[in-house]
C-alpha positions in Angstrom: 86.5 -8.2 -77.1 87.1 -5.7 -80.0 83.8 -6.6 -81.5 81.6 -4.8 -79.2 83.6 -2.1 -78.6 81.5 1.3 -79.5 84.8 3.3 -79.3 86.2 1.5 -82.6 85.1 3.0 -86.2 85.8 2.9 -89.7 85.6 6.4 -90.7 85.7 8.3 -94.2 88.5 10.5 -95.5 88.1 12.4 -98.2 84.0 12.8 -98.6 81.1 10.9 -97.0 81.7 7.6 -99.3 83.2 4.1 -98.5 83.9 1.2 -100.4 84.3 -1.8 -98.5 85.3 -5.5 -100.4 84.9 -8.5 -98.4 86.1 -11.8 -100.0 84.8 -14.9 -98.3 86.9 -18.2 -97.8 83.0 -20.3 -99.1 80.5 -19.6 -100.8 77.8 -18.4 -98.7 74.1 -17.2 -98.9 73.2 -13.9 -97.4 70.0 -13.5 -95.9 70.6 -9.9 -94.0 72.8 -7.9 -92.8 73.6 -5.2 -89.9 75.5 -1.7 -90.2 75.6 0.1 -87.5 76.9 3.7 -87.0 76.5 7.0 -84.7 73.0 9.2 -85.4 74.4 11.7 -87.2 77.2 10.3 -89.1 75.9 6.6 -89.6 75.3 5.7 -93.1 72.0 6.1 -94.7 72.0 4.6 -98.6 74.0 1.6 -98.5 74.7 -0.6 -102.1 75.1 -4.1 -102.1 77.2 -5.7 -104.7 77.4 -9.5 -104.7 80.0 -11.3 -106.5 81.8 -7.6 -108.0 85.4 -7.5 -107.6 87.8 -4.8 -108.5 85.2 -2.0 -107.9 86.5 1.6 -107.3 84.6 4.5 -106.7 85.3 5.7 -110.3 82.9 2.4 -111.6 80.9 1.9 -108.8 77.5 3.5 -110.2 78.0 1.7 -113.6 76.8 -1.7 -112.2 73.3 -2.2 -110.7 73.2 -3.1 -107.2 72.7 -6.6 -106.1 70.3 -4.8 -103.4 69.7 -1.0 -101.7 68.9 -0.4 -98.0 67.9 2.9 -96.8 69.4 2.4 -93.2 67.1 3.9 -90.5 68.1 5.1 -86.6 66.7 1.4 -85.9 69.0 0.1 -88.6 71.8 2.1 -87.4 71.1 0.9 -83.2 71.6 -2.7 -84.7 68.2 -3.8 -86.0 69.1 -5.7 -89.0 68.4 -4.9 -92.8 66.5 -8.3 -94.8 68.3 -8.7 -98.2 66.2 -9.6 -101.6 67.2 -13.5 -100.4 67.3 -14.7 -103.9 70.3 -12.3 -105.0 72.3 -13.4 -102.4 72.2 -17.2 -103.0 76.1 -17.9 -103.9 78.4 -15.3 -102.7 82.3 -15.1 -103.4 82.8 -11.7 -102.4 80.3 -8.7 -101.1 81.3 -5.2 -101.9 79.4 -2.6 -99.7 79.2 1.2 -101.1 77.7 3.6 -98.7 76.8 6.6 -100.6 75.6 9.0 -98.2 75.2 9.1 -94.3 72.5 10.4 -92.4 73.1 14.4 -92.1 75.0 14.7 -95.1 77.9 15.8 -93.4 81.6 15.1 -94.8 82.4 12.2 -92.9 80.9 9.0 -92.2 81.4 6.3 -89.5 80.6 2.7 -89.4 80.9 1.0 -85.8 80.4 -2.7 -86.8 79.0 -4.4 -89.8 77.4 -8.0 -89.3 76.8 -10.0 -92.1 74.1 -13.1 -91.6 73.8 -16.1 -93.7 74.7 -19.7 -94.5 77.4 -21.8 -96.0 76.6 -23.3 -99.3 77.2 -27.1 -99.6 79.6 -27.7 -102.5 79.8 -31.1 -103.5 83.4 -33.2 -103.4 84.3 -34.2 -106.9 86.9 -36.7 -105.1 84.0 -38.3 -103.2 82.0 -39.2 -106.4 83.0 -43.0 -108.0 82.4 -43.6 -111.6 79.5 -46.0 -112.0 80.3 -49.5 -114.3 78.2 -50.0 -117.3 77.6 -53.8 -117.5 75.7 -54.3 -120.7 
């Protein structure tokens, strides 16, 4: 029930920016993302970084994002943002940098983040058998 509770949210504290790191237990392919938030304080510019660990506010601008989305009011209500699929094929972690919000206020609020994609089938090396060469 918590997933659909509109009263729960993540809120920035020092300024409007948020930095969220999501490690995955499996390699995934992502094709879209939903970022829900309130009309005024909801995120606006969202930068996504695939497989970038140890990012902080001090160095987030040192790396080019895998994709950037400018969220509309429809996106904040749940309309998915389609990602550059080729940039999100072998994702082990995702860093989400929310740069600003809709009204340029000091506080940004996020009600929900949903990722859509599939797991990547990996080869089980234990299942491979050596082929004997009988020449």
